[in-house]
N, C-alpha and C positions, 0 to 999 in steps of 0.2 A: 433528496440529498443523501449522499453516501455516508455510512458510519465513519466517524473520525475518532478512533479510540486508541491509537498508538502514537504517543508523543515522544520524539527523540530530541534531546537537547545537547548541544556542544558548546563548551566554553573553555577559556584558557586563563590568561592573566586577568585578574579582577573578578574571577568567577565566584568567589565565596559571597561577596556582597550582592552580585547580580542574581545568583541563585536564591539567596534568601529573599530578595525582593520579588522574584518570580514565583517561587513555590509557596511562600508563606500565605498569600491571599487565596490560593486555589481552594475551593470547597472540599470538605472531607468526603462528599458523596460523588465527586467527579468520576463519571464512568469511563475512565481511560487509564491505561498503563503508561507510566512515564519512565524513561530511561535517560540517564545522564552520564556523559563522558566529560571529564575535566583533566587538563594537563597539569596535574598536581600530584605530588607524592603523599601529601598528608590527607589521604582519603578518609581515614577514620575521624580525624578532626573535622573535615568538611562535612561528613555525614552527621556528626553530632550537632554542628552549628545549624545545618539545614533542618535536622529533626526538631530542634528546639523551636524553629519558626514555622514549620509546615504543619498543616492540619492532617495531611495525608500521611500514612505510615511510610517511613523511609528506611531502606536497608541496603546493604552492600550486595550486589548481584553475585549469585552462586552458580557455578557451572552445572548445566543439565537440570536446573530447577525450573519448574513451571512458574509462569508469572500470572498475576491476577490484575484485573481492572481495579482502580482505586488505590494503587500503590506506586511508590517511587523507588527505582532501583539505580544505584550508583555503581559505576564500574570500578573495581579495585585497581590500585596502583600497579603499573607495569604489566597489565593484562589488556587484551582486547575483548570487547563485549559485542556479541552479535546475536541476532534473533532468528529462530527457525521453528515453525510449527508449534507455537505456544511455549517454547523453551528458550532459556538464555544459555548461550555458550560463552564461557569465560576462559580464555585460552592465552597462553604465553606465546602467541603467534608472532610472526615477524613484524617489525615496526613498519609503518607506512610513512614515507619520507623520514622524518626524525621522531615520529610520534608512536608511543604505546603507553597509555591507551590512545587509540585513533578514533577521532570523531567520524572520519570517512567510513571506517569499518562498520561502526554501528549504523550510520545512516544508510549505507548501501545495503546491508543485510535486511534492515527494516523495509526498505523500498522493494526488494526482491520478494520478501515473504508476504508483505501486507499491502503493497501498492497504494491504492487510493485511500486507505484507512489511515495513512501516516501523515502526521504534521511534524515537520522538521524545524527546529529553532536554533539559530546561530547567535551566540551572545559575545560579549567582550573577549578579546584575545589578540595575540600577535600571529603573524604569518597567515597561512591560508587553509589550515586543516578544516574540513567540513564543506568546502566548496564542491568538490567532486561528489561527495555523498548527497549534498542538497540537490545537485543537478539530477542525480538518479531518482530522488524522491519526486521531483517535478516531472521527470520523464515518465514515471509510472502513475501520474495522476494525483500525487499527494500535494500538500500545501507547504509552501516555503515561507518562513517568517524570519526576519533578521532584526536584531536590536538596532535602533537608530544610532549610527556612528557618532552623531553629535553628542549623544548621551553616554555612549560606551566609554568606560575608563581607558580601554585600549581599543581603538577603533579599527585596527588593521584587518582583523578577521571579518568583521561585518562588512567593511568596504570591499574586501576581496570577494565575498559572496555576492554582493550587489553588482559588482562589475562583471561577474561570470555567469550568473544564474538569473532567469526571469523570476524574480522574487514576487510573491503575492502581497506581502505586507512588510513595510519598514516602519517599526514602531518603538516608542519608548517602552520600558518594561511594564509600567502600569497598564498600558494599552495592550501589550502582549497578553497579560493576564486576562483581560476582558475578552480578547479575541479567542484565546484557547477555550474559555468557558463557552463562548458563543458557538464555536465550531463543534465542540464535543457534545454539548447538551442539546442543541437544536437538531443535530443529525441523529442523536440517540432517540429523541422524542419522535421524530418523523418515522424512523425505522420501527419503533415500537408500536405505533398506531396503524401501520400499514396492514391492511387486510386483503389487499389485492392478490390474485393468483400470480404465480411466477410468470415473468415476461420473457418471451422468446423472439429473437430476431432471426428471420430466415434469409440466408444468402444463397440464392439459386437462380440461374439464368434461364431455366426451362419453366415457362409459366405454368404448365400443367402440373409439373412436379411440385412447384411452390404452392399451388392451390391445394394439392393433395395433402402436403405437409400441414398447411394451415388448418384444413378440416380435421385432420387426425389430432392435432394438438388442441384445438378448441373443444373437440369432443371429449378429450381427456381432462379438460378443466384448466388448461393453460391459456394465457393471453398472448396472442401474436401481436407484438408491438410494431412490427414492420416486416416488409419483404422487399429485398433489393436484389439486383442482378449482378452487381460487381463488388469486389472487395473494396475498391476506392469509395463507393457510396456507403458501404457499411461502416468504414472508418470515419467518414464524414458525419454520419448520423448517430453513431453509437452513444456519444455523450448526451445527446438530446433524448434518445429513446430509452437509455439505461436498461438494457435487457439483462436478465439474470443468466441467460445462456444463449449461445449462438449456434444455429444449425448451419453448417458451412459446406457447400459443394466445393470440389477441388478445381474442376474446369469451369471458369467463369467468364462472363463478358468483362472487358476491360484489360488493363495491362497486368494486374496482379493475379497470381494463382491463388487458390483457396488457402494453401499452406502459407504463402507469403502474407496474405491478409490476416490469417489467424495469428501469425507471429507478431505482427504489429499490434493487433488488438490486445493480445496478451500483455505485451510490453507496456502499452499505454493505459490499458483499462482493467486488466486482470479479470476478464469475463471468460468463463469456461467455454470451450469450443467442442462441439460434437460434429464430426464429419459425416456428410451424406454423399456418397459417391458410387458410381457404377464400377469403379476400379478397385481391385484387391490384389494387384500384382506386387511383386517384391519391390519394384522401384517406387511405386506409390506409397507402399507401407513404410519404406525406408525414409521417404520424404516426410511423411506424417510423423515419424518418430523423432524428427529433429525439432518438432514443435511441442508445446505444452498442450496435449489434447486430453479430452475427457470422455471420448467415446467414438465409435466408428459404425456407421450403418451402411450396408451395401444395398444399392438399388438392384432390382425392385424390392421395396421394403413393405413390411406389414405394419399396421397401426400399432400393434402391441410392441414391436421392436422400437418404434419411435418413442412411445411412452416410456418404455423401460430405460432406454438410453438417456433421455432427458431427466428422468427421475434419479437415476444413478449419478449423473453429472452434478445435479443440484445437491444431492446428498453428500457427495464427496467434497464439493466446494464449501458447503455449510460446515462440515467437520474441520476442514482446513482453516477457515476464517474464524470459527468460533471455538477453536481448540485452545482457549486461554486458561 
């Protein structure tokens, strides 16, 4: 199970009561950072009310401040809150639709920065802010939770989310509390006890090259969790195999090129890609630069080059995802 340690919550009308019910029972040791956007101007009053009920520390988000697990951060009035590389950005950026703070702005930034680590929660409110952002969270492998409209004081925002997004859970607030604890703590426990070596997926349509890569990687102490010949097959199996890094050829069997497959894998799963290709021409490099890539190995390759590229990719991704 992937770590789920970024929780983003959006609410509007009826938010004060709902947030008190949601944040109050969460345990003080919960290993997640929680970010809240509410369409209200009385943020300091809201913060005080939530602080009185919550066991977790609650504070107003500050621009360029690092955030920590086990804390709740509330977006200040008339600003937008976004996340990037372990930092909060609090800016007087343009309104989205009629909203500032914008739930969509927070949700979208969390999805782009943290992908499958994100749990998005839409609570009571009017109109449809949060729908587009919740869709981005789902697109990148996160979890989407919506308050049951039957319970919500203002059901329009939850209903809009349910109508437009493939939501994972529609729950009353007391059950959202339990589900958040379950998602965060179970994933954290499984991640902490894992002692397996890093898992590598090979995407290569030349059998001899794939076998050479497998031997080099296993000799270096990595675990090859799979080897496939096409980008389509890699996308199909990646959620089941859960690799930590993908070695990707560019010319593959199937309809997708390696760069096309890499782009889809990054958008949906945020798994780092290291390219392994015989080409190093300007056109190929320009194509690679359009994707989120973590390394480039030119064939014919040496075992040391493969080891170094994978090690650096894993190290970079670790710093990005653990930079809280």
